[in-house]
C-alpha positions, 0 to 999 in steps of 0.5 A: 499500500502506497500512501501519496499525499498531495498538498494544495492551498485549499485541498480542492483543486487537487481532488480531480487530480487525486481521482485521475491518479487513482484510476491510473494506479488501478490500471497498473494494479497498484494498491494505493491510498492517494489523498489531497489536503489543504496546506493547513491540514498537512501537518496533522495528517503527517503526524498520524502514525497510524497512516504514514505517508510515503511521498508528499507532492505539493501543488504548484500554488504552494511550491513556496513551502517545499523547504519547510516540508523538506526540513520538517520531514528530513528525519523521516525520509519522506520525499517531497516534491512540487507537482509539475506545473504542466502535469498539474494543469493538464490533470495528468494523473498518470504522469503525477503518479509516475513522479510519486512512484520514482520518488519512492524508489 
């Protein structure tokens, strides 16, 4: 089970991308838990030890938070990356899923 957390400003614009990523994961036979949260909810989700996150992807609109999350997660080994703006704009779930999987390797 791969847990992929997407963080955006309000957690709404990313929900469509989550749906597309879930479809891409299903097509590849991957067991995954992909979800979106607002930037303000991210810390509490990361602190939930019962549901550890494997990778954190930031929406382009919150890319300025990358250093903050990298610092916070440095000791955990959880990779942090900004979603490619083109993939985000096109809602390319397959490409964003590939990015997440590559970060987890």
